[in-house]
BAKOLDREN-113452 format. One line per field, with one value per residue (C-alpha): residue number from 1; chain; residue in three letters; x, y, z. Coordinates in steps of 0.25 Angstrom, whole numbers, plus 5000, padded with zeros to 4 digits. Last residue first. Example, Ala and Ser with C-alpha at 12.3 -4.5 7.8 and 13.67 -1.06 7.14 Angstrom:
2
n <- 2; 1
chain <- A; A
res <- SER; ALA
u <- 5055; 5049
v <- 4996; 4982
w <- 5029; 5031
This chain:
610
n <- 610; 609; 608; 607; 606; 605; 604; 603; 602; 601; 600; 599; 598; 597; 596; 595; 594; 593; 592; 591; 590; 589; 588; 587; 586; 585; 584; 583; 582; 581; 580; 579; 578; 577; 576; 575; 574; 573; 572; 571; 570; 569; 568; 567; 566; 565; 564; 563; 562; 561; 560; 559; 558; 557; 556; 555; 554; 553; 552; 551; 550; 549; 548; 547; 546; 545; 544; 543; 542; 541; 540; 539; 538; 537; 536; 535; 534; 533; 532; 531; 530; 529; 528; 527; 526; 525; 524; 523; 522; 521; 520; 519; 518; 517; 516; 515; 514; 513; 512; 511; 510; 509; 508; 507; 506; 505; 504; 503; 502; 501; 500; 499; 498; 497; 496; 495; 494; 493; 492; 491; 490; 489; 488; 487; 486; 485; 484; 483; 482; 481; 480; 479; 478; 477; 476; 475; 474; 473; 472; 471; 470; 469; 468; 467; 466; 465; 464; 463; 462; 461; 460; 459; 458; 457; 456; 455; 454; 453; 452; 451; 450; 449; 448; 447; 446; 445; 444; 443; 442; 441; 440; 439; 438; 437; 436; 435; 434; 433; 432; 431; 430; 429; 428; 427; 426; 425; 424; 423; 422; 421; 420; 419; 418; 417; 416; 415; 414; 413; 412; 411; 410; 409; 408; 407; 406; 405; 404; 403; 402; 401; 400; 399; 398; 397; 396; 395; 394; 393; 392; 391; 390; 389; 388; 387; 386; 385; 384; 383; 382; 381; 380; 379; 378; 377; 376; 375; 374; 373; 372; 371; 370; 369; 368; 367; 366; 365; 364; 363; 362; 361; 360; 359; 358; 357; 356; 355; 354; 353; 352; 351; 350; 349; 348; 347; 346; 345; 344; 343; 342; 341; 340; 339; 338; 337; 336; 335; 334; 333; 332; 331; 330; 329; 328; 327; 326; 325; 324; 323; 322; 321; 320; 319; 318; 317; 316; 315; 314; 313; 312; 311; 310; 309; 308; 307; 306; 305; 304; 303; 302; 301; 300; 299; 298; 297; 296; 295; 294; 293; 292; 291; 290; 289; 288; 287; 286; 285; 284; 283; 282; 281; 280; 279; 278; 277; 276; 275; 274; 273; 272; 271; 270; 269; 268; 267; 266; 265; 264; 263; 262; 261; 260; 259; 258; 257; 256; 255; 254; 253; 252; 251; 250; 249; 248; 247; 246; 245; 244; 243; 242; 241; 240; 239; 238; 237; 236; 235; 234; 233; 232; 231; 230; 229; 228; 227; 226; 225; 224; 223; 222; 221; 220; 219; 218; 217; 216; 215; 214; 213; 212; 211; 210; 209; 208; 207; 206; 205; 204; 203; 202; 201; 200; 199; 198; 197; 196; 195; 194; 193; 192; 191; 190; 189; 188; 187; 186; 185; 184; 183; 182; 181; 180; 179; 178; 177; 176; 175; 174; 173; 172; 171; 170; 169; 168; 167; 166; 165; 164; 163; 162; 161; 160; 159; 158; 157; 156; 155; 154; 153; 152; 151; 150; 149; 148; 147; 146; 145; 144; 143; 142; 141; 140; 139; 138; 137; 136; 135; 134; 133; 132; 131; 130; 129; 128; 127; 126; 125; 124; 123; 122; 121; 120; 119; 118; 117; 116; 115; 114; 113; 112; 111; 110; 109; 108; 107; 106; 105; 104; 103; 102; 101; 100; 99; 98; 97; 96; 95; 94; 93; 92; 91; 90; 89; 88; 87; 86; 85; 84; 83; 82; 81; 80; 79; 78; 77; 76; 75; 74; 73; 72; 71; 70; 69; 68; 67; 66; 65; 64; 63; 62; 61; 60; 59; 58; 57; 56; 55; 54; 53; 52; 51; 50; 49; 48; 47; 46; 45; 44; 43; 42; 41; 40; 39; 38; 37; 36; 35; 34; 33; 32; 31; 30; 29; 28; 27; 26; 25; 24; 23; 22; 21; 20; 19; 18; 17; 16; 15; 14; 13; 12; 11; 10; 9; 8; 7; 6; 5; 4; 3; 2; 1
chain <- A; A; A; A; A; A; A; A; A; A; A; A; A; A; A; A; A; A; A; A; A; A; A; A; A; A; A; A; A; A; A; A; A; A; A; A; A; A; A; A; A; A; A; A; A; A; A; A; A; A; A; A; A; A; A; A; A; A; A; A; A; A; A; A; A; A; A; A; A; A; A; A; A; A; A; A; A; A; A; A; A; A; A; A; A; A; A; A; A; A; A; A; A; A; A; A; A; A; A; A; A; A; A; A; A; A; A; A; A; A; A; A; A; A; A; A; A; A; A; A; A; A; A; A; A; A; A; A; A; A; A; A; A; A; A; A; A; A; A; A; A; A; A; A; A; A; A; A; A; A; A; A; A; A; A; A; A; A; A; A; A; A; A; A; A; A; A; A; A; A; A; A; A; A; A; A; A; A; A; A; A; A; A; A; A; A; A; A; A; A; A; A; A; A; A; A; A; A; A; A; A; A; A; A; A; A; A; A; A; A; A; A; A; A; A; A; A; A; A; A; A; A; A; A; A; A; A; A; A; A; A; A; A; A; A; A; A; A; A; A; A; A; A; A; A; A; A; A; A; A; A; A; A; A; A; A; A; A; A; A; A; A; A; A; A; A; A; A; A; A; A; A; A; A; A; A; A; A; A; A; A; A; A; A; A; A; A; A; A; A; A; A; A; A; A; A; A; A; A; A; A; A; A; A; A; A; A; A; A; A; A; A; A; A; A; A; A; A; A; A; A; A; A; A; A; A; A; A; A; A; A; A; A; A; A; A; A; A; A; A; A; A; A; A; A; A; A; A; A; A; A; A; A; A; A; A; A; A; A; A; A; A; A; A; A; A; A; A; A; A; A; A; A; A; A; A; A; A; A; A; A; A; A; A; A; A; A; A; A; A; A; A; A; A; A; A; A; A; A; A; A; A; A; A; A; A; A; A; A; A; A; A; A; A; A; A; A; A; A; A; A; A; A; A; A; A; A; A; A; A; A; A; A; A; A; A; A; A; A; A; A; A; A; A; A; A; A; A; A; A; A; A; A; A; A; A; A; A; A; A; A; A; A; A; A; A; A; A; A; A; A; A; A; A; A; A; A; A; A; A; A; A; A; A; A; A; A; A; A; A; A; A; A; A; A; A; A; A; A; A; A; A; A; A; A; A; A; A; A; A; A; A; A; A; A; A; A; A; A; A; A; A; A; A; A; A; A; A; A; A; A; A; A; A; A; A; A; A; A; A; A; A; A; A; A; A; A; A; A; A; A; A; A; A; A; A; A; A; A; A; A; A; A; A; A; A; A; A; A; A; A; A; A; A; A; A; A; A; A; A; A; A; A; A; A; A; A; A; A; A; A; A; A; A; A; A; A; A; A; A; A; A; A; A; A; A; A; A; A; A
res <- ARG; ALA; GLU; THR; LEU; ARG; ALA; ARG; PRO; PRO; THR; PRO; VAL; PRO; SER; GLY; ARG; ARG; GLY; GLY; PRO; ARG; HIS; PRO; VAL; SER; ALA; ALA; LEU; ALA; PHE; THR; VAL; LEU; LEU; SER; GLU; TYR; LEU; VAL; SER; VAL; TRP; LEU; GLY; HIS; PRO; THR; ASP; LEU; ALA; PHE; SER; GLU; GLY; GLY; VAL; GLN; VAL; ALA; VAL; LEU; LEU; TRP; VAL; VAL; PHE; GLY; ALA; THR; PHE; GLY; LEU; GLY; ALA; LEU; ALA; ARG; GLY; TRP; ALA; PRO; GLY; ARG; GLY; SER; ILE; ALA; PHE; GLY; GLY; LEU; MET; ALA; ILE; VAL; PRO; VAL; GLY; ILE; ALA; GLY; GLY; GLY; ILE; GLY; GLY; ASP; LEU; PHE; SER; ASP; PRO; HIS; LEU; LEU; GLY; PRO; VAL; LEU; VAL; ALA; ALA; PHE; LEU; LEU; PRO; ALA; TYR; ALA; LEU; ARG; ARG; ARG; GLY; PRO; GLY; ASP; ARG; HIS; ARG; ARG; LEU; PHE; GLU; ALA; TRP; GLY; LEU; LEU; GLY; GLY; ILE; VAL; ALA; GLY; PRO; LEU; LEU; ILE; TYR; GLY; PHE; THR; LEU; GLY; TRP; ASP; VAL; GLY; SER; GLU; VAL; GLY; ALA; VAL; ALA; ALA; MET; PHE; SER; ARG; LEU; ALA; CYS; ALA; TRP; ALA; LEU; GLY; GLY; LEU; VAL; GLY; LEU; ALA; VAL; TRP; SER; THR; ALA; GLY; ARG; PRO; PRO; ARG; VAL; PRO; PRO; TYR; PRO; LEU; VAL; SER; ALA; LEU; CYS; LEU; LEU; LEU; VAL; LEU; THR; LEU; GLY; PHE; LEU; CYS; VAL; TRP; ALA; GLY; ARG; ALA; SER; SER; LEU; PRO; ALA; ALA; MET; THR; GLY; ILE; SER; GLY; LEU; LEU; LEU; LEU; GLY; LEU; LEU; ALA; VAL; LEU; ALA; CYS; ALA; ALA; GLY; ALA; ILE; SER; TRP; ARG; ARG; ARG; SER; LEU; VAL; PHE; GLY; SER; CYS; LEU; ALA; THR; ALA; VAL; VAL; MET; LEU; SER; GLY; GLY; GLY; GLU; GLY; THR; HIS; ILE; PHE; ALA; SER; PHE; ILE; GLU; PRO; ASP; LEU; LEU; ALA; SER; ALA; PHE; LEU; VAL; PRO; ALA; PHE; ILE; LEU; TRP; ARG; SER; GLY; ASP; ILE; GLY; THR; SER; ARG; LEU; TYR; ALA; SER; TRP; GLY; PHE; LEU; VAL; GLY; ILE; ALA; LEU; GLY; PRO; LEU; LEU; LEU; LEU; ALA; PHE; THR; LEU; TRP; THR; VAL; SER; SER; THR; SER; GLU; GLY; ALA; ALA; LEU; GLU; VAL; MET; TRP; GLY; ARG; LEU; SER; ALA; ALA; TRP; THR; LEU; GLY; CYS; LEU; GLY; GLY; ILE; ALA; VAL; PHE; ARG; GLY; VAL; GLU; SER; PRO; GLN; ARG; PRO; ALA; ALA; SER; MET; THR; ASP; GLY; ARG; SER; SER; SER; SER; THR; ARG; GLN; THR; THR; VAL; PRO; ASP; GLY; ARG; VAL; PRO; ARG; ARG; GLY; ALA; LEU; LEU; ARG; GLY; ASP; ILE; SER; LEU; ALA; VAL; ALA; ALA; MET; CYS; VAL; ALA; LEU; VAL; THR; SER; TRP; VAL; THR; SER; SER; SER; LEU; GLY; ASP; GLY; ASP; SER; ALA; PRO; PHE; THR; SER; VAL; ARG; ARG; ALA; VAL; PHE; PRO; LEU; ILE; THR; PRO; ALA; MET; LEU; VAL; LEU; ALA; VAL; ALA; GLY; SER; VAL; PRO; ALA; GLY; PRO; GLU; GLY; THR; ARG; THR; ARG; ALA; VAL; CYS; ALA; VAL; ALA; PHE; GLY; LEU; VAL; VAL; ASN; GLY; ALA; LEU; ALA; LEU; GLY; THR; ALA; ALA; TRP; PRO; LEU; ALA; LEU; GLY; ARG; GLN; ALA; GLY; ALA; LEU; MET; LEU; VAL; ALA; GLY; ALA; THR; VAL; PRO; ALA; LEU; LEU; ALA; LEU; ALA; ARG; ILE; GLY; THR; ARG; ARG; VAL; PRO; GLY; THR; PRO; THR; VAL; ASP; VAL; VAL; GLN; SER; ALA; PRO; GLU; ASP; LEU; ALA; PHE; ALA; ALA; ALA; THR; ALA; LEU; LEU; THR; PHE; ALA; ILE; THR; LEU; LEU; VAL; PRO; ALA; ILE; ALA; PRO; SER; ALA; MET; GLY; CYS; GLY; GLY; VAL; VAL; VAL; ALA; VAL; GLY; SER; ILE; GLY; ALA; VAL; ALA; PRO; TRP; SER; GLY; ALA; ARG; LEU; VAL; PRO; LEU; ILE; MET
u <- 4962; 4976; 4976; 4974; 4985; 4994; 4991; 4993; 5007; 5011; 5016; 5031; 5037; 5048; 5063; 5071; 5083; 5081; 5074; 5078; 5087; 5083; 5090; 5080; 5069; 5075; 5070; 5056; 5059; 5067; 5054; 5046; 5056; 5055; 5040; 5039; 5048; 5040; 5026; 5031; 5037; 5025; 5016; 5025; 5025; 5010; 5007; 5017; 5028; 5037; 5038; 5033; 5023; 5034; 5040; 5041; 5055; 5062; 5052; 5055; 5070; 5074; 5063; 5066; 5081; 5078; 5075; 5086; 5096; 5090; 5091; 5106; 5109; 5102; 5110; 5123; 5118; 5115; 5129; 5135; 5127; 5131; 5120; 5107; 5097; 5088; 5086; 5098; 5096; 5082; 5085; 5096; 5086; 5076; 5085; 5090; 5075; 5072; 5085; 5085; 5071; 5072; 5084; 5077; 5066; 5074; 5070; 5081; 5087; 5084; 5090; 5104; 5102; 5091; 5089; 5091; 5079; 5069; 5076; 5076; 5062; 5068; 5075; 5063; 5069; 5080; 5071; 5074; 5089; 5086; 5081; 5095; 5096; 5085; 5094; 5104; 5093; 5082; 5071; 5059; 5058; 5068; 5064; 5050; 5054; 5063; 5051; 5043; 5055; 5055; 5039; 5041; 5052; 5043; 5031; 5039; 5046; 5032; 5026; 5038; 5044; 5033; 5021; 5024; 5034; 5027; 5012; 5014; 5009; 5011; 5016; 5017; 5006; 5015; 5028; 5032; 5018; 5018; 5031; 5026; 5014; 5023; 5030; 5017; 5014; 5028; 5025; 5012; 5019; 5030; 5020; 5011; 5024; 5030; 5017; 5016; 5031; 5028; 5016; 5023; 5035; 5026; 5015; 5015; 5005; 4991; 4982; 4991; 4983; 4977; 4984; 4993; 4981; 4979; 4993; 4988; 4976; 4985; 4994; 4982; 4977; 4991; 4992; 4978; 4980; 4993; 4987; 4975; 4984; 4994; 4983; 4977; 4990; 4993; 4980; 4970; 4965; 4960; 4967; 4967; 4953; 4956; 4964; 4951; 4953; 4962; 4955; 4941; 4947; 4954; 4942; 4933; 4942; 4943; 4928; 4926; 4937; 4930; 4917; 4924; 4931; 4919; 4911; 4923; 4935; 4946; 4961; 4958; 4968; 4967; 4952; 4953; 4965; 4958; 4945; 4953; 4961; 4949; 4941; 4952; 4955; 4940; 4939; 4950; 4944; 4931; 4938; 4929; 4915; 4908; 4900; 4904; 4919; 4920; 4915; 4925; 4936; 4932; 4930; 4944; 4942; 4939; 4954; 4956; 4951; 4965; 4965; 4956; 4968; 4972; 4959; 4966; 4975; 4963; 4963; 4976; 4987; 4989; 5004; 5010; 5023; 5023; 5008; 5010; 5021; 5012; 5001; 5011; 5015; 5000; 4997; 5009; 5005; 4991; 4997; 5005; 4993; 4985; 4996; 4997; 4982; 4974; 4985; 4995; 4986; 4978; 4991; 4987; 4989; 4979; 4984; 4999; 4994; 4985; 4988; 4975; 4968; 4970; 4985; 4985; 4977; 4988; 4998; 4991; 4990; 5005; 5007; 4997; 5005; 5019; 5014; 5008; 5021; 5029; 5020; 5021; 5036; 5037; 5027; 5034; 5048; 5043; 5036; 5049; 5058; 5051; 5045; 5055; 5066; 5056; 5047; 5057; 5064; 5051; 5044; 5056; 5058; 5043; 5033; 5025; 5036; 5036; 5021; 5020; 5030; 5024; 5010; 5016; 5022; 5036; 5043; 5033; 5034; 5036; 5026; 5030; 5021; 5009; 5012; 5006; 4992; 4986; 4980; 4992; 4992; 4977; 4978; 4989; 4983; 4970; 4977; 4985; 4971; 4965; 4977; 4976; 4962; 4965; 4975; 4967; 4955; 4962; 4969; 4983; 4991; 4986; 4981; 4969; 4962; 4947; 4948; 4957; 4970; 4976; 4990; 5000; 4997; 4994; 5008; 5014; 5005; 5009; 5000; 4987; 4993; 5001; 4989; 4986; 5000; 5002; 4989; 4992; 5005; 4999; 4987; 4997; 5006; 4994; 4985; 4995; 4993; 4997; 5009; 5016; 5005; 4995; 5004; 4998; 4984; 4986; 4990; 4978; 4968; 4974; 4973; 4959; 4954; 4960; 4957; 4942; 4941; 4948; 4938; 4927; 4932; 4934; 4919; 4915; 4921; 4921; 4912; 4908; 4892; 4891; 4883; 4894; 4904; 4896; 4895; 4910; 4913; 4904; 4910; 4924; 4920; 4913; 4926; 4934; 4925; 4922; 4937; 4936; 4929; 4943; 4947; 4938; 4945; 4958; 4955; 4950; 4962; 4972; 4966; 4958; 4964; 4973; 4988; 4987; 4978; 4988; 5000; 4989; 4984; 4984; 4977; 4976; 4969; 4959; 4969; 4973; 4958; 4958; 4971; 4963; 4951; 4961; 4966; 4951; 4949; 4961; 4957; 4943; 4949; 4956; 4944; 4935; 4943; 4933; 4921; 4922; 4912; 4914; 4929; 4927; 4919; 4931; 4939; 4929; 4926; 4941; 4942; 4931; 4939; 4951; 4943; 4936; 4948; 4957; 4946; 4943; 4957; 4953; 4951; 4936; 4936; 4943; 4934; 4921; 4925; 4928
v <- 5140; 5144; 5132; 5122; 5129; 5128; 5113; 5110; 5117; 5107; 5114; 5111; 5108; 5117; 5113; 5113; 5105; 5104; 5091; 5077; 5066; 5052; 5046; 5048; 5043; 5030; 5023; 5025; 5018; 5007; 5005; 5003; 4993; 4985; 4986; 4981; 4970; 4965; 4966; 4960; 4949; 4946; 4946; 4937; 4927; 4927; 4926; 4914; 4914; 4923; 4913; 4918; 4906; 4896; 4901; 4914; 4917; 4907; 4910; 4925; 4923; 4927; 4937; 4943; 4945; 4952; 4965; 4965; 4962; 4973; 4983; 4979; 4981; 4995; 4999; 4995; 5003; 5015; 5015; 5013; 5025; 5034; 5041; 5046; 5040; 5035; 5021; 5014; 5021; 5017; 5002; 5002; 5008; 4998; 4986; 4991; 4993; 4979; 4972; 4978; 4974; 4961; 4957; 4958; 4950; 4939; 4928; 4931; 4945; 4948; 4934; 4937; 4952; 4949; 4963; 4969; 4962; 4973; 4983; 4975; 4979; 4993; 4989; 4995; 5009; 5006; 5012; 5026; 5026; 5034; 5045; 5049; 5054; 5065; 5072; 5076; 5086; 5087; 5095; 5095; 5083; 5074; 5079; 5075; 5061; 5059; 5062; 5051; 5042; 5045; 5043; 5029; 5025; 5028; 5021; 5009; 5009; 5009; 4998; 4988; 4988; 4994; 4991; 4976; 4973; 4980; 4978; 4964; 4957; 4943; 4934; 4919; 4917; 4922; 4928; 4933; 4938; 4945; 4952; 4957; 4962; 4969; 4976; 4981; 4987; 4993; 4999; 5005; 5011; 5017; 5023; 5029; 5035; 5040; 5047; 5053; 5058; 5064; 5071; 5076; 5081; 5091; 5089; 5092; 5103; 5098; 5097; 5086; 5081; 5067; 5054; 5054; 5054; 5039; 5037; 5043; 5033; 5021; 5025; 5026; 5012; 5006; 5012; 5008; 4993; 4992; 4999; 4990; 4978; 4983; 4986; 4972; 4965; 4973; 4970; 4981; 4982; 4968; 4958; 4955; 4960; 4972; 4977; 4982; 4994; 5001; 4998; 5002; 5015; 5019; 5016; 5024; 5036; 5035; 5035; 5046; 5055; 5051; 5057; 5069; 5072; 5070; 5080; 5089; 5093; 5101; 5098; 5085; 5074; 5068; 5065; 5059; 5050; 5045; 5042; 5034; 5027; 5023; 5019; 5010; 5003; 5001; 4995; 4985; 4981; 4977; 4965; 4955; 4961; 4947; 4946; 4958; 4958; 4943; 4944; 4955; 4946; 4935; 4943; 4950; 4965; 4967; 4966; 4979; 4987; 4991; 4998; 5008; 5014; 5021; 5029; 5042; 5039; 5040; 5055; 5055; 5063; 5078; 5082; 5089; 5081; 5075; 5071; 5065; 5056; 5053; 5049; 5039; 5033; 5032; 5024; 5015; 5012; 5009; 4999; 4993; 4991; 4986; 4975; 4972; 4970; 4963; 4956; 4954; 4949; 4941; 4932; 4927; 4932; 4926; 4912; 4917; 4929; 4923; 4934; 4936; 4941; 4955; 4953; 4948; 4961; 4969; 4962; 4964; 4979; 4978; 4972; 4983; 4994; 4989; 4988; 5002; 5008; 5001; 5006; 5020; 5019; 5015; 5025; 5036; 5032; 5029; 5043; 5050; 5043; 5044; 5058; 5066; 5068; 5073; 5081; 5092; 5094; 5094; 5104; 5113; 5113; 5117; 5109; 5115; 5112; 5097; 5096; 5103; 5094; 5081; 5086; 5090; 5076; 5078; 5067; 5058; 5059; 5047; 5046; 5049; 5061; 5052; 5046; 5059; 5056; 5049; 5039; 5029; 5029; 5026; 5016; 5008; 5008; 5003; 4992; 4987; 4985; 4978; 4969; 4964; 4961; 4955; 4945; 4941; 4939; 4930; 4922; 4922; 4909; 4895; 4895; 4892; 4903; 4904; 4918; 4924; 4931; 4920; 4921; 4911; 4898; 4906; 4913; 4899; 4895; 4907; 4910; 4912; 4918; 4928; 4932; 4944; 4949; 4947; 4954; 4966; 4968; 4968; 4977; 4987; 4988; 4990; 4999; 5009; 5020; 5033; 5028; 5030; 5033; 5025; 5013; 5014; 5015; 5004; 4995; 4999; 4997; 4983; 4979; 4985; 4976; 4963; 4966; 4969; 4956; 4948; 4954; 4950; 4936; 4936; 4939; 4930; 4917; 4909; 4896; 4900; 4899; 4905; 4917; 4920; 4919; 4929; 4938; 4937; 4940; 4952; 4957; 4956; 4964; 4974; 4976; 4977; 4988; 4995; 4997; 5009; 5017; 5017; 5028; 5038; 5035; 5036; 5049; 5054; 5050; 5054; 5068; 5075; 5088; 5083; 5080; 5065; 5066; 5073; 5063; 5051; 5053; 5038; 5035; 5021; 5020; 5009; 5000; 4992; 4989; 4980; 4973; 4969; 4965; 4956; 4950; 4947; 4940; 4931; 4927; 4925; 4916; 4908; 4907; 4903; 4891; 4880; 4890; 4890; 4899; 4909; 4909; 4912; 4924; 4928; 4929; 4937; 4946; 4949; 4952; 4962; 4969; 4969; 4977; 4986; 4991; 4991; 4998; 5008; 5014; 5026; 5040; 5038; 5037; 5050; 5057; 5051; 5055; 5070
w <- 5008; 5013; 5023; 5011; 5003; 5015; 5017; 5002; 5002; 5013; 5026; 5029; 5043; 5044; 5041; 5053; 5047; 5032; 5027; 5031; 5025; 5030; 5042; 5053; 5043; 5039; 5051; 5045; 5032; 5040; 5048; 5036; 5030; 5043; 5044; 5029; 5032; 5044; 5038; 5024; 5031; 5040; 5028; 5020; 5031; 5033; 5018; 5016; 5006; 5014; 5025; 5039; 5040; 5039; 5053; 5059; 5062; 5053; 5042; 5043; 5043; 5029; 5026; 5040; 5037; 5024; 5030; 5040; 5028; 5020; 5032; 5034; 5019; 5019; 5031; 5024; 5011; 5020; 5026; 5013; 5007; 5019; 5026; 5022; 5012; 5022; 5016; 5022; 5036; 5037; 5033; 5044; 5054; 5050; 5052; 5065; 5070; 5066; 5071; 5086; 5090; 5081; 5088; 5101; 5097; 5090; 5100; 5110; 5110; 5124; 5129; 5134; 5137; 5147; 5153; 5140; 5135; 5141; 5132; 5119; 5115; 5115; 5102; 5095; 5099; 5089; 5078; 5084; 5080; 5067; 5077; 5079; 5065; 5068; 5078; 5066; 5061; 5052; 5057; 5047; 5039; 5045; 5059; 5056; 5051; 5063; 5072; 5065; 5067; 5082; 5082; 5075; 5084; 5096; 5090; 5087; 5101; 5107; 5099; 5100; 5114; 5123; 5115; 5111; 5123; 5134; 5131; 5126; 5113; 5111; 5099; 5101; 5091; 5080; 5084; 5070; 5067; 5081; 5078; 5065; 5072; 5082; 5070; 5065; 5079; 5078; 5064; 5069; 5081; 5072; 5062; 5073; 5080; 5068; 5064; 5078; 5077; 5063; 5069; 5081; 5073; 5065; 5055; 5040; 5036; 5034; 5021; 5014; 5001; 5004; 4999; 5012; 5022; 5021; 5027; 5040; 5041; 5037; 5048; 5058; 5053; 5056; 5070; 5074; 5070; 5078; 5090; 5090; 5089; 5100; 5110; 5107; 5109; 5122; 5128; 5132; 5118; 5118; 5108; 5094; 5090; 5099; 5087; 5081; 5090; 5081; 5068; 5075; 5081; 5068; 5060; 5069; 5069; 5053; 5052; 5061; 5054; 5041; 5046; 5051; 5038; 5030; 5039; 5038; 5046; 5041; 5037; 5030; 5026; 5040; 5038; 5024; 5028; 5040; 5032; 5022; 5032; 5041; 5029; 5024; 5038; 5040; 5026; 5029; 5042; 5035; 5030; 5037; 5038; 5039; 5026; 5017; 5022; 5020; 5006; 5003; 5009; 5000; 4988; 4989; 4986; 5001; 5003; 4994; 5006; 5009; 4996; 5001; 5009; 4995; 4995; 4996; 4985; 4975; 4977; 4969; 4974; 4975; 4974; 4986; 4984; 4998; 4996; 4983; 4989; 5001; 4991; 4984; 4997; 5001; 4988; 4990; 5004; 4999; 4989; 5000; 5009; 4998; 4996; 5010; 5013; 5002; 4994; 5005; 5015; 5005; 5005; 5019; 5033; 5043; 5046; 5049; 5057; 5067; 5077; 5083; 5070; 5074; 5075; 5060; 5056; 5063; 5055; 5042; 5046; 5047; 5033; 5028; 5034; 5030; 5016; 5016; 5022; 5011; 5000; 5006; 5007; 4992; 4987; 4994; 4989; 4975; 4974; 4979; 4970; 4957; 4958; 4966; 4956; 4945; 4954; 4959; 4946; 4938; 4947; 4947; 4931; 4930; 4923; 4911; 4901; 4905; 4905; 4892; 4885; 4891; 4886; 4872; 4870; 4863; 4871; 4879; 4894; 4902; 4913; 4927; 4928; 4926; 4940; 4946; 4940; 4952; 4943; 4945; 4960; 4962; 4950; 4957; 4970; 4965; 4957; 4969; 4976; 4964; 4962; 4976; 4976; 4962; 4967; 4980; 4972; 4962; 4973; 4977; 4976; 4976; 4962; 4953; 4945; 4945; 4952; 4942; 4945; 4953; 4958; 4964; 4956; 4943; 4944; 4943; 4932; 4923; 4911; 4919; 4931; 4922; 4914; 4923; 4923; 4908; 4905; 4914; 4907; 4893; 4897; 4904; 4891; 4882; 4891; 4896; 4886; 4892; 4899; 4912; 4922; 4913; 4917; 4932; 4927; 4917; 4928; 4936; 4924; 4921; 4936; 4937; 4926; 4931; 4946; 4943; 4935; 4946; 4956; 4948; 4947; 4962; 4964; 4953; 4959; 4946; 4943; 4929; 4928; 4914; 4919; 4929; 4918; 4909; 4921; 4924; 4909; 4908; 4921; 4914; 4902; 4911; 4919; 4906; 4900; 4913; 4914; 4904; 4915; 4921; 4911; 4918; 4931; 4925; 4919; 4933; 4940; 4930; 4930; 4919; 4917; 4905; 4907; 4906; 4894; 4885; 4888; 4888; 4874; 4871; 4884; 4889; 4903; 4900; 4893; 4905; 4908; 4895; 4900; 4913; 4905; 4897; 4910; 4914; 4901; 4903; 4917; 4911; 4901; 4911; 4921; 4909; 4904; 4909; 4907; 4892; 4887; 4898; 4896; 4881; 4886; 4895; 4882; 4875; 4886; 4887; 4873; 4875; 4886; 4877; 4867; 4876; 4883; 4871; 4862; 4874; 4875; 4882; 4876; 4876; 4891; 4893; 4883; 4890; 4904; 4901
């Protein structure tokens, strides 16, 4: 099976371009002065060689054979040994010649180039059987842009020896590898092949059409583009919000020195992997909702959080001092929790994973004592912040698994809402701490009584609204649309001093944030008159843009969008605002039939029957 699949590949293109790359790189070995430029060109050629690894002239026939896309792509990935070997030979020759290059970063650049070409080919393979030619041209243009365009070279470095004040080569390729892993996992799932344009007269296409029932076609056709996009977009938003909130938690662990601790690496090694994981979980949620088995690779989506260790400096610090081990702890806890929650019966493996998950939750929850003792308000808030974030990731890690339990009742929806609302309120408090700076203080009454408690109650009410929307739709659900106004509870003590309770913008924010979220929720709900939703959308857009215009006036120059700290704070606030608007849309959204029972998934019924 392996040899026929390998033999059908485009070996002349892969081997030929790899050979040309060796010749170009060899010229650089002979002329050390221009070696960095020629090695950059050689690595680009190796990326284009990797793009031909998936070419399949008989793709219309191969795609319906029993060999699945995961196995077929894995076998074809063996062709990457040719460009990788060619690059390794060039690096070995350079080391023998005594070239002064950071070889760890150079190896990372080699791996990034090859994986980039292969990942783009995997995505293009879902639309065409021979993606090599167009993908190789596109990848070559992108990779050569820093060499050709000086203004790009000043901001992005794709080779370790490149000069520039922007992103370093290691940062760029660490980010590229994380994104490519997510792209490959999505593309080899096999469901995207359904979106390929059929070829007229092709027998396989005709056979597919004739063997499909009219009902399946009518039910799947309108659902595919809109539903997939909605799930993936919401998943990406939640992943970005989660990662930005996690960075806020890390800032609090560092005693609030947020301006100095947030760098551009925050986006490359934390926020971008969080976005990629959210997209993968959104895709998993879509497959789960349709009863389709997803790729097993989606189970390992949390591993992308360990991409920070791909940076040579961070990996060296992890080996020598243990710094960066927290990312591995988060990954292990999420993977083990997902495995345990996706099983109906206990086993030795399940018990071991449950132990690892429990220890991980305890450690990640108690690590907040680094900021302050648990008996203090600040320590309790930081511990609760970390614990709620990790619990949400653990619950999301169940999505790639097939459902084995029937949907829960109102209690589960309310509990999930409380957890999400509490995590959201903790993240909002971290944003407030970033705005206040060194003057920020955590108080039992104000922080827990007027921020975290209303957040938990609002989340529980919106969770109850989602349960009603699904199973007991009625007019009472519309009243829950006013739940976000509970955040205005912080104004109650100020009513005793009506002349000053809005000073400093605190009272205005307590009113403005929930009102903006309510406007956004109504605008995207799809219910109500079109003109009303349009006006609400304008109001939400205005509230969304206001922060971007006044951020520097509120927090100073460190809040400018061209600084890493300012951009992170803006991403955190805006993502929290959009997430709140999505949750606030639940009471308005159309629901199912009144009194409809909680359904039991077909897979759960089959499992019980066995």
